ROZA-870351 format. One record per residue: x, y, z of N, C-alpha, C in turn. Coordinates in pm, whole numbers, plus 50000, padded with zeros to 5 digits. Atoms other than C-alpha are relative to their C-alpha. Layout:
XYZXYZXYZ
...
//
This chain:
500424998149826768096547210355501105011450016
499214985349969768946584510483500224996750134
499234999949898770966586210809500215011750029
499524986549983771376619710973500274998950118
499854995649883773346631311219499725013350075
500384987749891772226651411556500414997850103
499635002849882772486655611886498924997350059
501585002949948770636637912128498915003650056
500914991949938767416641812265499314986550093
500995008349884764966626612577499514990049914
500565006350098763296609712276500654988449981
498895006150063766116590712180500174989550102
499525008749913766706571112496499204982750009
500815014050022763916539812442500794990949885
499425004650098765676532712123501684995550037
498675002449975769046535412227500214986650076
500075011949899768356510312545499694990449935
500585010750078766566484612325501584994349930
498645006650028770156477712145501125005450061
498855002749921772356482312406499954992950145
499895007349892771446462012674500644986550039
499735012249996772856432612567501595001049909
498755000350118776106445112366501014989549998
498775011750002778256420312495499354985050082
500875008949936775666394112594501194983750038
498875009650019778766369812543500554998250135
499154993949921780786384112835499244998750121
500374997049865780566386413212499975016750032
499604986550001780436424913167498885007149906
501064990950039777366448813122500185010749909
499804986450045776906477612896499585014350074
500394990449896776976508813105499165009649931
500874992450059775086528912840498555003250038
501044997749991771726522112968500045007350120
499994995149852772736534713308500225015649988
499194988050002774076567013215499175007349928
500704988750129772346578112903499275011050036
500844993749978769896598513075500635013050077
499014990449980772796616213259500725009049904
499594989450067774406625912975499335008049885
501174987050069771436642312822499755008250073
500414985649912770936663713147501585010249977
498324992650012775146671613113500325006949882
500134995050157774716682212724500925015550047
499404986250042776816714512680501155003749961
499114997250072779796732012571500894988649994
499135009950001782206707012660499904983850010
500425014450019780406676012590498744999249901
500905000950126778546665812304499414983749969
500755016350061776336630512205499565005349907
500654999550120775796624611872499094988050004
500685016250077773096597511706499605005449859
500465003850109772436585911405498624997349985
501365004550012769086591011316499254994449887
500535008050117767236566111111498245001649959
501324994750025763786583011092499344993350117
500765005149891761796554711319500974988450109
498815008249889765216542811512501055005549986
498744991649991768456554011623500884988549936
499275008450088771196537211383501474997950091
498614997649907774046545611664500175014550092
499724990749928775536568811911501475002150035
499014999449951778656582812048500365015950068
500354992449863779566605912327501815009249985
498664993650056782806635412266499635007350137
499694992149869784096651812612501085010249974
498914991649986786436677912648500754999050114
499265002049835789056670412919501105009950016
499694984049981791176701512870500015006749875
499984992150156792066724812577500404997149886
499485005750082793326703412386499934984149962
500105013650003792246667312457498504997849996
501055004350030789126650312354499774985850017
500185016849996787716617612502498494994749931
501085002550063785636599612292499474985450040
500575011049927783146572812426498754997149971
501635003050028779936554812393499904991949862
499755001150166780576544112011499104985050012
501275007750002777206520912002499784999149836
500395004550120776036506111661498774991050033
501285012149998772376491711633500454989149919
499675010450097772646458611499499124996949848
500794998950123770066465711244500455008649902
499624993150114772096489111092501655000649973
498855003450008775606474411083500254997649793
500414999850141776796477310720500025009549952
500404991050078775996512310675501145015350054
498954988349929779166534110795499405004650100
500284991049891777656543811103501025001950096
499034995049925780566542011300500975011449979
499254990850090782716560111030499165016350041
500604986050012779846588811008499995005750143
499964994849841779566592811411501255007150026
498514996449997783406594311427500375013249973
499874988950087783846620111184499195013850017
500784988949956781076641511337500465005650139
499324993049861782596642211682501235001449946
498994995650074785926647711492500115011750004
500594984250043784576679811376499875008650117
500524988149876783096690711685500855003050068
498754999449889786346687411897501145007449937
499174989850092788526699511637499485015250015
500334986550018786276732411611500095004550169
499804997049836786486735012027501355003550020
498544999549970790036734411985500934990450016
498895013249967791536698112052500614998649882
499135005250102794296684011889500034984549987
499915015449999793556649111984498874998050044
501085009149939790916624912062500574986750004
499885010249971791196594812270498954987450023
501355006649926789386564712343500614987950057
499235011249899789736532012546499114987549953
500445013150047789066494012414500094989650085
499625011149959788726465812599500614986549932
499705005350071791216443412505499594986949902
500715014150062788976412612419498885006349886
501254995050117786546435512213500535003849889
499174997150133788236430111874498845004549907
500724993550138785206443311670500155016850057
499364987449914785776475611909501205004149936
498664997250052789206475311784500345002449890
500064999750167788586471611437499645012249950
501114984550055785916501311437501465008950049
499154990149925788496521011634501175003249892
499134998550136791306517911356499495004849857
500784997750128788806519211081499575016349991
500294987549999787646552411190500805012950043
498864987549993790796571111227501314996750128
499255001849891792296560011566501244990649998
498945005150003796056547311611500304993250162
499765006249870797246525311910501015011250061
499474988949898798516545612218500684992350068
499335005349904799106525712509498784989850057
501045010749949797606498312720500355000850152
499884998649854797246494013101499304987250071
500665008549908796146471113371499195003750126
500494995349881794256473713691500744991050132
499175008749866796346464514034498605001150100
500794998149925793816458714284500284993550149
499595001549861795436461814658498645001450064
501244997749898793026452614953500005010750081
500024993249910792016480415178500314997550119
499565004949888793906478115489500265010450083
499954983049902793796509415785501554991750056
498495001649894797126486615938501084997649900
498935000150102799096484315615501035008750002
498674991449947802786497915682501134998449884
498694997250077805006509515407501374995450068
498804999849954808666501415435500665010650003
499454987950066809476531615261499345012150058
500644986649994808596569615333499145002549925
500754995150088805606582015192499095010550026
500474988650000804536615515152499165006349911
500884994450103802136638514989500655011449929
499144990050050804586657214792500015002349846
500675004250156803256665614432501285004549921
498454998450068807016681514338500234987649983
499195014850042808586647414372499554992049934
500855007350106805916627714265499545001649812
500134994850133805886647213955501584998049955
498775004950023809716644413934500434988649980
500085013050025809616609613944499154995449879
500905003950104806756603413703501015005449879
499855000150114808436622513425501484991449941
498635011150028811926601213447499614983149970
500715012250000809696570313501499744989949871
500105007350082809526538813306498285000349925
501015002050039805706542213328499445008249950
500514988250078805136575313197500514996149881
499445002450183807446564812880498754989249940
500725006750060805106533612835498135006749991
501274996449973801886552612926499695013649927
499904988950097802746582012703499375012850065
500354989249948801916607112957498874999950072
501584997549938798436597613089499724993550100
500465005049895797006588413387498335000549964
501484996250023793076587413447499825012950048
500584985849988791326619613447499455002050149
500414999149859790106636613774498785002749984
501554996550036786826648313620499154986049936
500845008850106785486620213354500364987550032
499415012949920785326584713508500184994349851
499515011550134787016556013252500525010149871
499224988350106788936587013078501255000150040
498395001149968792796590213070499935014549949
499554991650020794326623213018501215005150041
498744995149988797796643313017500235006450166
499524994149863799286645113381500585008049998
499564989449971800086673313493500475006150142
499314996749840802226688713832498605011449996
500944992849927799106713313852499094986850051
500555011349944796966684213876500554994550125
499125001649813799266670214186499805005850069
499804987849887799286702814312498794997550075
501134999749950795566701614351499564986150111
500445012049909795116665814471500934998850144
499145000149897797866669814741499455010950111
500744993549897795846692014911498574993750089
500735009349929793546665015009500744987250028
499205008349960796316643515080499794984449903
500075013250077795816622514772501254998849879
498795000150046799416623814644500964988950051
499145010649898801946595314719501305000849935
498825003350052805436598314677500654990550069
499315012149906807596568814828501345003749965
498604994950006810926580114899501294992050100
499125006749934814096563915002501665003849929
499094990550036817396588514935499755000849839
500424998350128815436599114624498554995249991
501135007850047811986593914497499884991249938
499645013950090811426558714386498574995549966
501505004150075807436555914333499185012550046
501144987549997804616579414285498324993749970
501455004950030800566575514273499205010650019
500694990249965797776596414301498444993250005
501785003550011793946589814409499195009949909
500874988750105791796609014134498564995450062
501554999249927788316598614295499594986250082
500705009949959786256577014517498605000349970
501165002550072782886562814407499314988250062
500535014450007780076534514439499404997949854
500865005050139778726512814199499234987150055
501045011449971775616491714199500074993149921
499695012750089776036457714036498444996749958
500885004050086773286442213823498844993750142
500595012149885772666419214106499035012950152
501044986649938771466454514306501364998550165
498994999549901774866450314549500885014549987
499104988950012776536483514612501574999250066
499075002549978780186485214661500675013149965
499294987350010782396514614732501774997649937
498355001150020786126518814552500605012250031
499034989549972789066540514579500744996149861
499435003350131790646545014253501135009849964
498834996650065793886553714163500745002849872
499794995050130795056574413853501134993249896
498785005650040798426558813811501014997350106
499035007149879801066538814001501204998549921
499145002150031804576541813900501385000750087
498645002049893807996526814079500824993349934
498645001450085811386521014027500384984050038
499525010549978811666484514177498854989550067
500845009249903810046454514365499275007550158
500084994249849810726471114704499055012450007
500524985650027809446506714591498134995049974
501275001249984806036488814489499554995750104
500645007349872805276468414797499745013250078
500214984949930805726505214972498605006949932
500964989050011803506522314757498584996350006
501445007249987800666495114734499655000850156
500435001849882801026491415106499245018150081
500524983449930800366534015119498684999449938
501214999350063797486528714901499124991950047
501185011149915795766499515076499635006350122
500174992549858795986522415413499185010949964
500994987850013794486552215236498554996749922
501405009450019791626528815073499134998450112
500424999749842790856522815400499265007550068
500764992049938790476550515531499195010749936
501054996450055788506565415276498644991850008
501555006749950785786539315389499504990149867
500195005950120786216522315061500274983050015
499905016749987785636481615012500984993649891
499205002150086787626479714707501145011249968
498864993350122790726497114495500454994349918
499504996850161791976503214180501115004249970
499164989550021795156513314073500184995349827
499995005050159795946520313681501514999449989
498325006250001799516502213613500335000449830
499765005550164801156497113296500284988249931
500385011850031800676470013106501424995149928
498385004250057804716458413079500154986950094
499665012149906805966425413236500645003150120
499774994749870808136442813479498655005450088
501164995449853805006461813647499014987850010
500815007549942802976433813638500494989150075
499505008649921805276411313785500775001050135
499774995849868806126433214046498825000150058
501174999649907802646437114157499914985750035
500125010749972802646403214170500804990550121
499075002249899805716400514374499465005750115
500504991049854804016425614634498574990850050
501065008849961801206398314635498485009650005
501024991650028798506424414498499364991749899
500355003450157796076410314242499835008149904
499754989650115795976421713908498664997149885
500855005050081793356422913647500374988549874
499355010850091793546392413405500215004849890
500014995950119793336412313089500095015350008
500004986250056794446448212959498845007749922
501024986450099792616478512828501215006649917
499404992050119793796498012516499455007749979
500584987650054793626533912457500765000449850
499475000150143793986543012105499515014549979
500054985450030794256582011938500105003149892
500064995850141793466602011675500575012150002
499564983350011795266634311545499055010149940
500844989050069793016664311492500405009049948
499594987950056795286690211359499725003349879
499984996450126794276684511002498535003149963
501264999749999790526691111072499535014050094
499974986549965791266725111228500125011249940
//
């Protein structure tokens, strides 16, 4: 069987949709690939490359690489056509993505896998990714009347200083949600926080010093498979010193989400016993399962 790696084409859409419509048929989560595929094709360029494995009359698999910075690549959308399992599809595609990213100057590639996706985790480890970190989503209810007990300011320097010394940064290896690519994480920088502060999207909780921080990375709308559209305010990371600081931080984010007109809010938090239990103490809902981030060193490919 001859399988050829190449860039995606318009004519590949039907074949890819056919084998990604029920990727996780046993879970209450749909695959986003059929919804985003045409957008991926339209936005192909120097910083984004979608690879397919051409089997002649079918597509054996696909994956996409996106440059998030001058040295970070995000790997996503790795899917293997069930009819071609056992033919090294994921390894072939991942190697192509790694080589492309390294040629663009990237030194690291990362991806994200649901913790319950055992097949995806095994696939990632087998193709060169190693464990990096894990996180959950805190889900504060938007509330325009929420009142933090502590002072909250849009101070990027204070937020950055706290982030650098926080337990959250250590656990998350310096990563927060990316500002441009949805569902991707990249290294949080002071420059990013300064950019966000101009839109009042940075939150530094203070009392005799800075005790918590967060940033809003985007607002968006999501339409469910049932046709219901919901709006979201998404916060790229939450870090805090103790339960009191957590309560004030989440009150500030609840208020901000309401001001953004959001129906829902979600905050990336470290997957540690302290952080998850602090969220519970603040009476903020939290996702039932974590997500895993893995990474691969690309320096040997440059």
